N, C-alpha and C positions, 0 to 999 in steps of 0.2 A: 262874614263871621261875628264881628265885634258887636253887632245889634241882637245877638241870640240871649233869650232868658237864662241867665246862671241860677240856679237853684242853688247849688250847694257852693258857696265863695272858695273853697279850699280848693275843688276838682280832684282831691285824693278819695280813694275808695279804700278804707281800712279793713284788715280780718278780724272780724269779731270773733273772738275764741270761745266765747260762752254760748253762742248759739251757732257757730261754724258758718257765718254767712258774712258775707261783704257788707259794710254800712258806712254810710259818709260821715256821721257823728258816731261818737262813743256813746256807748249806752251808761247811763248814770243812774245808780238809785239814791233816793233821798234817805232810805234807811238800809243799813248794811244787813242786820241781823233780823231774826224772828221776835225777839223781844223789843228791838226799838221798833219794828212795824207795829205791833201790839201796842205799845205805848203811844206811838201818833195816833192810831186808829180811836184808843182811848180818850184823847185829847180833842179830835173831832165831836167823838160822840158826846163829850161833854159841852162843846160849844153848839151842836145840835139840841142838847136838851136846855142850854140857854135860851137858845132861838125861840124854841117852842113855848117854853115855860114864860119867859119874860118879855119876849115881843110880841109872841103870837097871843099870848094869855091863854093858854089851854090848861086843864087840870093835870095834875101828875099822872094819874093813871090812863089818861086818853094819851099823853106824852109817850109814855113807857110801849103802849101798844104801837104808837107811830114809829119809834125807833126799833122796836123788837121785830116788828112783823113785815114793816114796809121800808126801811132804811138800812140797817145793819145785820138783820136776819141772825139775831143772838138772843139768848135768853135774857128776861127782865134782869136776873141775878148779874149777868156780866155788865149789862148797864148801871146796876148800883154799885159794883165793884169799879167800874171805870168813873164814876162819878165821886166816890170816896177817895179813889187814888187822885184825881184832880180837882179836890175840893178847892185848892187854892186859887187854880185857874178859874173855877167857876165863881169863887168870890170876887175876884177882881173882875169878872166880866159883869156880875152884879154890879160893885161899887165904882165903876166907869160908867156903866149904863152904855155897853157897847152898842152900837149900831148896826144895821144890816150892812151898811156901806163898808165900817171897821172888821166886819165878820167876813166879808167877802174879801177884801186884801189881806186877812191871815189865811182864809180858805178858799183860794179861786175857783178850784173844781167843782164846789158844791153850787147848787142853786139857793140862794138865801132869799 
């Protein structure tokens, strides 16, 4: 039995009260509140805006359509508000000339 594949090193199943099921690892969220999730979404949206504008060299109106209709499914006004909220982050990306590799490290779940 020692040569069997061990998928979960702890070997224990714990009861997860949120979903009412047994799970081997506790479920953790990166954002606890709705506001925090929106803030994180807006930060990613700003990074994607930088990617399409500065790295892929697309026009602003084309970028707005890509983000609004293909990636985030929100109004262009929401994208503008996110850009305004995270203007410092956008400026930092522009001033440091962030590369695709750096963006991939910051946001690993996105295809850059």
